[in-house]
Each structure stands twice: as C-alpha cells, then as structure tokens.
C-alpha positions as CSV (number, residue, x, y, z in Angstrom):
1,X,97.9,114.4,110.9
2,X,98.5,117.7,109.1
3,X,95.8,119.2,106.9
4,X,98.1,119.2,103.9
5,X,98.4,115.4,104.1
6,X,94.6,114.9,104.0
7,X,94.2,114.6,100.2
8,X,92.3,112.2,98.0
9,X,95.5,110.4,96.9
10,X,96.1,109.2,100.5
11,X,92.4,108.7,101.5
12,X,91.3,105.1,102.1
13,X,88.2,105.8,100.1
14,X,90.3,106.6,96.9
15,X,91.2,103.5,94.8
16,X,93.1,105.1,91.8
17,X,89.9,104.8,89.7
18,X,88.1,107.4,91.7
19,X,86.6,108.2,95.1
20,X,84.4,105.5,96.6
21,X,82.1,107.7,98.7
22,X,79.2,106.4,96.5
23,X,78.7,102.8,95.2
24,X,80.1,103.9,91.8
25,X,83.5,105.6,91.8
26,X,83.5,109.4,91.4
27,X,86.3,110.7,89.2
28,X,88.7,113.1,90.8
29,X,90.6,115.4,88.4
30,X,93.7,116.0,90.7
31,X,93.8,113.5,93.6
32,X,97.2,114.9,94.7
33,X,95.7,118.3,95.5
34,X,92.0,117.6,96.2
35,X,90.7,117.9,99.8
36,X,87.5,116.1,100.7
37,X,85.3,116.9,103.7
38,X,84.2,113.3,103.8
39,X,87.7,111.8,103.6
40,X,89.2,109.1,105.9
41,X,92.9,108.4,106.5
42,X,94.9,106.1,108.7
43,X,97.5,107.2,111.1
44,X,99.6,105.4,113.8
45,X,98.1,105.5,117.3
46,X,100.7,105.6,120.1
47,X,97.9,104.9,122.5
48,X,96.6,101.7,120.8
49,X,99.8,100.8,119.0
50,X,98.0,100.2,115.8
51,X,96.7,102.1,112.8
52,X,93.4,104.0,113.5
53,X,91.0,106.0,111.3
54,X,91.5,109.8,111.1
55,X,88.6,111.8,109.7
56,X,88.5,115.2,108.0
57,X,87.7,117.9,110.6
58,X,89.9,116.3,113.3
59,X,92.8,118.5,112.1
60,X,91.0,121.6,113.5
61,X,91.1,120.0,117.0
62,X,94.7,119.0,116.6
63,X,95.9,122.5,115.4
64,X,94.1,124.2,118.3
65,X,95.6,121.8,120.8
66,X,99.1,122.5,119.6
67,X,98.8,126.3,120.1
C-alpha cells in the first residue's frame, strides 16, 4: 500500500461522521487529505488470499524493501 493511499477517507476507523479512534467520533476537516499515525486500512494479501489489516508505519518497511 502506498503512503498516499493511507488517508482518513479510506481508513476503516473513519465512518463519514468522523474518526472512531475514541468512543465518540472525532471530526476530521479534510478526510481526503488527512494522514493519521493510528490509521488502519485493508489490502489484499496474496499470501492468505483474503483482505488483511495494514497499519500506518508499514509503508516505511515496504518502501525500503522496494529500493
């Protein structure tokens, strides 16, 4: 997953009313541009042949492995 894709709008913790990192939703002014260090996304896993969670910070490992 690319870092540019890891935005609030596509995070599984975002529900269009706000971010659900806390019990009460936190408003996000621009979910299409906001990056969150606590975000979680889903991506397809070729290894497991199903969707798996992808967490903020994993992009660093991916980018370094591609070099």
